[in-house]
Backbone as JSON Lines, residues from 0, in Angstrom:
{"i":0,"aa":"M","n":[41.84,-64.28,-0.82],"ca":[42.01,-65.66,-1.21],"c":[40.94,-66.49,-0.52]}
{"i":1,"aa":"Q","n":[40.25,-67.31,-1.28],"ca":[39.2,-68.18,-0.76],"c":[39.8,-69.55,-0.46]}
{"i":2,"aa":"V","n":[39.44,-70.09,0.69],"ca":[39.95,-71.4,1.09],"c":[38.77,-72.35,1.19]}
{"i":3,"aa":"D","n":[38.87,-73.47,0.5],"ca":[37.84,-74.5,0.53],"c":[38.32,-75.64,1.43]}
{"i":4,"aa":"V","n":[37.39,-76.24,2.13],"ca":[37.72,-77.39,2.96],"c":[37.09,-78.61,2.32]}
{"i":5,"aa":"Y","n":[37.93,-79.57,1.96],"ca":[37.48,-80.8,1.31],"c":[38.13,-81.97,2.02]}
{"i":6,"aa":"A","n":[37.33,-82.83,2.59],"ca":[37.79,-84.03,3.29],"c":[38.75,-83.69,4.43]}
{"i":7,"aa":"G","n":[38.48,-82.57,5.11],"ca":[39.29,-82.22,6.26],"c":[40.6,-81.56,5.94]}
{"i":8,"aa":"V","n":[40.87,-81.26,4.67],"ca":[42.12,-80.65,4.26],"c":[41.82,-79.29,3.66]}
{"i":9,"aa":"A","n":[42.46,-78.26,4.15],"ca":[42.26,-76.91,3.61],"c":[43.06,-76.79,2.32]}
{"i":10,"aa":"M","n":[42.4,-76.37,1.26],"ca":[43.05,-76.23,-0.03],"c":[42.82,-74.82,-0.53]}
{"i":11,"aa":"A","n":[43.89,-74.14,-0.93],"ca":[43.78,-72.79,-1.46],"c":[43.44,-72.86,-2.94]}
{"i":12,"aa":"D","n":[42.87,-71.79,-3.44],"ca":[42.52,-71.72,-4.86],"c":[43.71,-71.28,-5.7]}
{"i":13,"aa":"E","n":[44.83,-71.91,-5.5],"ca":[46.03,-71.58,-6.24],"c":[46.47,-72.8,-7.03]}
{"i":14,"aa":"K","n":[47.03,-72.54,-8.22],"ca":[47.55,-73.63,-9.03],"c":[48.9,-74.07,-8.47]}
{"i":15,"aa":"P","n":[49.23,-75.36,-8.6],"ca":[50.53,-75.81,-8.11],"c":[51.66,-75.16,-8.91]}
{"i":16,"aa":"T","n":[52.73,-74.84,-8.24],"ca":[53.87,-74.22,-8.9],"c":[54.77,-75.31,-9.48]}
{"i":17,"aa":"N","n":[55.67,-74.87,-10.33],"ca":[56.6,-75.82,-10.94],"c":[57.56,-76.4,-9.91]}
{"i":18,"aa":"S","n":[57.85,-75.67,-8.85],"ca":[58.78,-76.19,-7.84],"c":[58.12,-77.26,-6.97]}
{"i":19,"aa":"G","n":[56.79,-77.28,-6.89],"ca":[56.11,-78.28,-6.08],"c":[55.9,-79.6,-6.79]}
{"i":20,"aa":"R","n":[55.96,-79.59,-8.1],"ca":[55.73,-80.83,-8.86],"c":[56.81,-81.89,-8.65]}
{"i":21,"aa":"P","n":[58.1,-81.54,-8.66],"ca":[59.1,-82.58,-8.4],"c":[58.99,-83.16,-6.99]}
{"i":22,"aa":"V","n":[58.62,-82.34,-6.03],"ca":[58.46,-82.83,-4.66],"c":[57.3,-83.81,-4.6]}
{"i":23,"aa":"S","n":[56.2,-83.47,-5.27],"ca":[55.05,-84.39,-5.3],"c":[55.4,-85.68,-6.01]}
{"i":24,"aa":"A","n":[56.12,-85.59,-7.1],"ca":[56.53,-86.8,-7.83],"c":[57.45,-87.65,-6.98]}
{"i":25,"aa":"L","n":[58.34,-87.02,-6.22],"ca":[59.24,-87.76,-5.35],"c":[58.48,-88.47,-4.24]}
{"i":26,"aa":"K","n":[57.45,-87.83,-3.69],"ca":[56.63,-88.46,-2.66],"c":[55.9,-89.68,-3.21]}
{"i":27,"aa":"V","n":[55.41,-89.58,-4.44],"ca":[54.71,-90.71,-5.06],"c":[55.68,-91.86,-5.29]}
{"i":28,"aa":"V","n":[56.87,-91.56,-5.82],"ca":[57.87,-92.6,-6.07],"c":[58.29,-93.25,-4.76]}
{"i":29,"aa":"W","n":[58.49,-92.45,-3.71],"ca":[58.87,-92.97,-2.4],"c":[57.79,-93.92,-1.87]}
{"i":30,"aa":"S","n":[56.54,-93.5,-1.9],"ca":[55.44,-94.31,-1.37],"c":[55.31,-95.62,-2.12]}
{"i":31,"aa":"V","n":[55.33,-95.55,-3.44],"ca":[55.18,-96.76,-4.24],"c":[56.35,-97.71,-4.01]}
{"i":32,"aa":"S","n":[57.56,-97.19,-3.94],"ca":[58.72,-98.07,-3.75],"c":[58.72,-98.73,-2.37]}
{"i":33,"aa":"I","n":[58.31,-98.0,-1.33],"ca":[58.28,-98.59,0.01],"c":[57.21,-99.67,0.1]}
{"i":34,"aa":"V","n":[56.02,-99.4,-0.43],"ca":[54.94,-100.39,-0.39],"c":[55.33,-101.61,-1.21]}
{"i":35,"aa":"L","n":[55.91,-101.4,-2.38],"ca":[56.32,-102.52,-3.24],"c":[57.41,-103.35,-2.58]}
{"i":36,"aa":"A","n":[58.39,-102.7,-1.97],"ca":[59.47,-103.43,-1.31],"c":[58.96,-104.23,-0.12]}
{"i":37,"aa":"A","n":[58.1,-103.63,0.7],"ca":[57.58,-104.34,1.87],"c":[56.73,-105.54,1.44]}
{"i":38,"aa":"T","n":[55.94,-105.37,0.38],"ca":[55.12,-106.48,-0.12],"c":[56.01,-107.6,-0.65]}
{"i":39,"aa":"A","n":[57.04,-107.24,-1.39],"ca":[57.95,-108.25,-1.95],"c":[58.71,-108.99,-0.85]}
{"i":40,"aa":"I","n":[59.15,-108.28,0.16],"ca":[59.87,-108.93,1.27],"c":[58.94,-109.89,2.01]}
{"i":41,"aa":"G","n":[57.72,-109.45,2.29],"ca":[56.76,-110.32,2.96],"c":[56.42,-111.55,2.14]}
{"i":42,"aa":"A","n":[56.21,-111.36,0.85],"ca":[55.88,-112.5,-0.02],"c":[57.06,-113.46,-0.13]}
{"i":43,"aa":"H","n":[58.26,-112.94,-0.23],"ca":[59.44,-113.8,-0.32],"c":[59.64,-114.62,0.96]}
{"i":44,"aa":"Y","n":[59.51,-113.96,2.1],"ca":[59.64,-114.66,3.37],"c":[58.55,-115.72,3.52]}
{"i":45,"aa":"G","n":[57.32,-115.36,3.15],"ca":[56.21,-116.31,3.23],"c":[56.4,-117.5,2.31]}
{"i":46,"aa":"W","n":[56.92,-117.26,1.11],"ca":[57.13,-118.35,0.14],"c":[58.22,-119.3,0.65]}
{"i":47,"aa":"D","n":[59.29,-118.73,1.19],"ca":[60.39,-119.58,1.67],"c":[59.99,-120.43,2.86]}
{"i":48,"aa":"N","n":[59.17,-119.91,3.74],"ca":[58.88,-120.61,4.99],"c":[57.53,-121.3,5.03]}
{"i":49,"aa":"H","n":[56.56,-120.86,4.23],"ca":[55.21,-121.41,4.36],"c":[54.55,-121.77,3.03]}
{"i":50,"aa":"G","n":[55.21,-121.57,1.92],"ca":[54.64,-121.91,0.64],"c":[53.73,-120.83,0.08]}
{"i":51,"aa":"F","n":[52.84,-121.25,-0.81],"ca":[52.0,-120.3,-1.55],"c":[51.07,-119.5,-0.64]}
{"i":52,"aa":"V","n":[50.42,-120.17,0.29],"ca":[49.49,-119.49,1.19],"c":[50.24,-118.5,2.08]}
{"i":53,"aa":"G","n":[51.41,-118.88,2.54],"ca":[52.23,-117.98,3.33],"c":[52.68,-116.76,2.54]}
{"i":54,"aa":"A","n":[52.97,-116.97,1.25],"ca":[53.36,-115.84,0.41],"c":[52.21,-114.86,0.26]}
{"i":55,"aa":"L","n":[51.0,-115.38,0.09],"ca":[49.83,-114.49,-0.02],"c":[49.6,-113.75,1.3]}
{"i":56,"aa":"A","n":[49.63,-114.48,2.39],"ca":[49.32,-113.87,3.69],"c":[50.39,-112.85,4.09]}
{"i":57,"aa":"L","n":[51.65,-113.23,4.02],"ca":[52.71,-112.32,4.44],"c":[52.94,-111.21,3.42]}
{"i":58,"aa":"G","n":[52.59,-111.45,2.16],"ca":[52.62,-110.37,1.18],"c":[51.59,-109.31,1.52]}
{"i":59,"aa":"F","n":[50.42,-109.74,1.96],"ca":[49.39,-108.78,2.39],"c":[49.83,-108.03,3.64]}
{"i":60,"aa":"V","n":[50.44,-108.75,4.58],"ca":[50.95,-108.1,5.79],"c":[52.03,-107.08,5.41]}
{"i":61,"aa":"G","n":[52.89,-107.43,4.48],"ca":[53.91,-106.49,4.02],"c":[53.3,-105.29,3.33]}
{"i":62,"aa":"F","n":[52.23,-105.5,2.58],"ca":[51.55,-104.39,1.92],"c":[51.0,-103.41,2.94]}
{"i":63,"aa":"V","n":[50.33,-103.92,3.96],"ca":[49.76,-103.05,5.0],"c":[50.88,-102.35,5.76]}
{"i":64,"aa":"G","n":[51.92,-103.08,6.1],"ca":[53.05,-102.47,6.78],"c":[53.73,-101.41,5.92]}
{"i":65,"aa":"G","n":[53.84,-101.66,4.64],"ca":[54.43,-100.69,3.72],"c":[53.59,-99.44,3.61]}
{"i":66,"aa":"C","n":[52.28,-99.58,3.69],"ca":[51.4,-98.4,3.67],"c":[51.68,-97.52,4.88]}
{"i":67,"aa":"F","n":[51.88,-98.14,6.04],"ca":[52.2,-97.36,7.24],"c":[53.6,-96.75,7.16]}
{"i":68,"aa":"L","n":[54.55,-97.49,6.62],"ca":[55.92,-96.98,6.53],"c":[56.06,-95.87,5.49]}
{"i":69,"aa":"S","n":[55.25,-95.91,4.45],"ca":[55.37,-94.89,3.41],"c":[54.8,-93.55,3.85]}
{"i":70,"aa":"S","n":[53.93,-93.56,4.85],"ca":[53.36,-92.32,5.36],"c":[53.45,-92.31,6.88]}
{"i":71,"aa":"P","n":[54.55,-91.85,7.43],"ca":[54.71,-91.86,8.89],"c":[53.68,-91.0,9.59]}
{"i":72,"aa":"S","n":[53.16,-89.97,8.95],"ca":[52.15,-89.13,9.6],"c":[50.87,-89.92,9.86]}
{"i":73,"aa":"L","n":[50.55,-90.86,8.97],"ca":[49.37,-91.71,9.18],"c":[49.56,-92.57,10.41]}
{"i":74,"aa":"L","n":[50.73,-93.13,10.59],"ca":[51.03,-93.95,11.75],"c":[50.94,-93.12,13.03]}
{"i":75,"aa":"L","n":[51.47,-91.91,13.0],"ca":[51.42,-91.05,14.19],"c":[50.0,-90.65,14.53]}
{"i":76,"aa":"Q","n":[49.15,-90.44,13.52],"ca":[47.76,-90.11,13.78],"c":[47.02,-91.27,14.43]}
{"i":77,"aa":"L","n":[47.33,-92.49,14.02],"ca":[46.68,-93.66,14.61],"c":[47.14,-93.89,16.05]}
{"i":78,"aa":"L","n":[48.39,-93.55,16.35],"ca":[48.9,-93.76,17.69],"c":[48.4,-92.72,18.68]}
{"i":79,"aa":"S","n":[48.07,-91.53,18.19],"ca":[47.63,-90.47,19.12],"c":[46.14,-90.5,19.39]}
């Protein structure tokens, strides 16, 4: 079996199995829902307390925070 290294990730020359597809789909749904929820919460809080500019700013903060929350391994890599 030949292993290629692309962007620091070892990838085997094997096709994905049918059992791995639902797990991948679940990870995508999880990530999108966490980022969307964090952005919406930030924008709502910003709108209620600071108006339009606060909604934009805190929505962006929620987006960045949601990106970290959706992938805990990314957060752990930054902390180490």
